[in-house]
Each structure stands twice: as structure tokens, then as C-alpha cells.
C-alpha positions as CSV (number, residue, x, y, z in Angstrom):
1,M,0.2,0.0,0.4
2,P,1.9,2.8,-1.3
3,R,2.0,5.7,1.4
4,T,1.0,9.5,1.1
5,L,3.5,11.6,2.6
6,Y,3.5,15.8,3.2
7,S,5.3,18.1,0.8
8,P,5.4,21.1,1.6
9,R,5.4,24.3,-0.3
10,L,8.7,25.7,-0.6
11,S,9.0,29.4,-1.7
12,D,10.8,30.2,-4.9
13,D,13.6,32.1,-3.5
14,V,14.4,28.7,-1.6
15,V,14.1,26.7,-4.8
16,R,16.4,29.2,-6.8
17,A,19.1,28.8,-4.1
18,L,19.1,25.6,-3.4
19,Y,19.1,24.3,-7.6
20,Q,22.2,26.6,-7.3
21,E,23.7,24.8,-4.4
22,G,23.1,21.7,-6.6
23,Q,24.7,23.3,-9.6
24,R,27.8,24.2,-7.4
25,R,28.3,20.6,-5.7
26,R,27.0,19.1,-8.7
27,L,23.7,17.3,-6.6
28,P,20.1,16.9,-7.2
29,M,18.7,20.0,-5.4
30,T,16.8,17.4,-3.3
31,R,20.0,15.8,-2.2
32,V,21.3,19.1,-1.0
33,A,17.8,20.1,0.6
34,D,17.2,16.9,2.7
35,E,21.3,17.3,3.4
36,L,21.0,20.9,4.7
37,L,17.7,19.8,6.0
38,R,19.3,16.6,8.4
39,Q,22.3,18.9,9.3
40,S,19.9,21.7,10.9
41,L,18.0,19.5,12.6
42,A,21.2,18.0,13.9
43,D,22.5,21.2,15.1
44,S,18.8,22.5,16.8
45,S,18.9,19.4,18.8
46,R,22.3,19.4,20.5
47,E,21.6,23.5,21.1
48,P,18.8,24.9,23.1
49,S,16.6,26.3,20.9
50,P,15.3,29.9,21.5
51,P,11.9,31.2,22.4
52,L,9.2,31.2,19.6
53,K,8.2,34.8,19.0
54,V,4.1,34.3,18.1
55,Q,3.0,37.8,15.5
56,E,0.0,38.3,17.1
57,A,-3.1,39.6,14.2
58,P,-3.6,43.6,14.4
59,P,-6.9,44.1,15.7
60,E,-9.7,45.0,12.7
61,S,-11.2,48.0,13.5
62,N,-14.5,47.3,11.3
63,K,-15.0,44.2,13.0
64,R,-18.6,42.9,13.5
65,G,-20.3,40.7,16.1
66,A,-21.3,36.8,14.9
67,Y,-25.1,36.6,13.5
């Protein structure tokens, strides 16, 4: 039975940077992305993570109540 995996959408500038890095390393960009993500995840598991900044949505001036 085939698995369905989540495939996140990457920003165009990230795809461009991965492509260029793949060209530089002479590797497919998917392999470059895999290596970079694995390295980053391994590094972050060794260091304490900085606290996440939660960005609150600005208040809506013309917000109406529920009907």
C-alpha cells in the first residue's frame, strides 16, 4: 500500500537557492535540501532553541459580532 507523505511548498527564492547550490555541488537539489535539513535538525537538537516569537494579528477596526 503506497504512503502519502506531506510535501511542503517551498518559496521560490528557496527553490532558486537550492537549485544553484545543487549546481555548485553537482548534486540534485533534493539531495542538497535533504542534507541541509538533516544537518540543521541535528544542530538544533544539540543546542537549546530560542523562544518562539508569536506574532499576534492586528486588531480589526471594523470587526462585527456573529449573527
